[in-house]
Every structure is written in C-alpha cells, then in structure tokens.
C-alpha positions in Angstrom: 73.0 118.3 82.7 76.3 118.6 84.5 79.0 120.1 82.2 82.9 119.1 82.6 85.1 121.7 84.4 88.6 122.0 83.5 89.4 120.0 86.8 87.3 117.1 85.6 87.9 117.0 81.9 90.2 114.5 80.5 93.6 115.8 79.5 93.6 116.9 75.9 96.1 115.9 73.4 97.4 119.5 72.8 97.8 119.9 76.5 99.6 116.5 77.0 101.9 117.5 73.8 102.7 120.7 75.6 103.6 119.0 78.9 105.8 116.6 77.0 107.5 119.5 75.1 108.3 121.3 78.3 110.3 118.5 79.9 114.0 118.4 79.0 115.4 115.5 76.8 118.1 115.1 79.4 115.5 114.7 82.1 113.9 111.9 80.1 117.2 110.0 79.5 118.0 110.4 83.2 114.6 109.0 84.1 114.9 105.9 81.7 118.2 105.2 83.2 117.1 105.2 86.8 114.1 103.1 85.9 116.2 100.6 84.1 118.8 100.5 87.1 115.7 100.1 89.4 114.4 97.2 87.3 118.0 95.4 87.9 117.8 95.6 91.7 117.9 92.5 93.6 114.9 92.1 96.2 117.4 92.7 99.2 118.5 95.8 97.7 115.1 97.1 97.1 114.1 96.3 100.8 117.3 98.3 101.7 116.0 101.4 100.0 112.4 100.9 101.1 110.9 99.9 97.6 108.6 96.9 97.3 108.9 94.6 94.3 105.3 95.7 93.4 106.2 99.4 93.4 109.4 98.7 91.4 107.5 96.8 88.7 105.0 99.5 88.5 107.4 102.2 88.2 109.9 100.6 85.5 106.8 100.1 82.9 105.8 103.7 83.0 106.6 105.5 79.7 109.7 107.8 79.5 107.4 110.8 79.2 105.4 109.9 82.5 107.7 112.0 84.7 106.5 113.6 88.1 108.5 116.4 89.9 109.7 113.5 92.1 110.8 111.0 89.4 
C-alpha cells in the first residue's frame, strides 16, 4: 500500500487557513479590484493586453483568497 507524501497529500484545512492568514488584507482588496476591472474590459482591450476572453472569465471567478505571487 502506497502512503501519501506531503507533496501528494491534499492541502489540509489548517494549512489553507494559515496560508490565507499570511496574506495581507490590502492585497486581497487589490486583487478583487483588479479582477473586477478585468471583468469590465471590452474584447478589443483584452486583445491589446494579450488576454483571451476565456482567460479573463477564468480569472474573474477565482475567490479573493486565491492569490498567486503573480496575481
């Protein structure tokens, strides 16, 4: 029987809570604002910045705590 290693184990709730707690509130607000603005962009403006409508749609539905280092 194969045991799960840390790398393959699903993220536990305490780990998720710790991750969320480490992100500053101001960053969340900034990301929410950026996603809201992104959702309002016209298709020709998305094309100008190199973002497809599919990518935009995928990004704007992400929850506010789902922030990567590039978000």
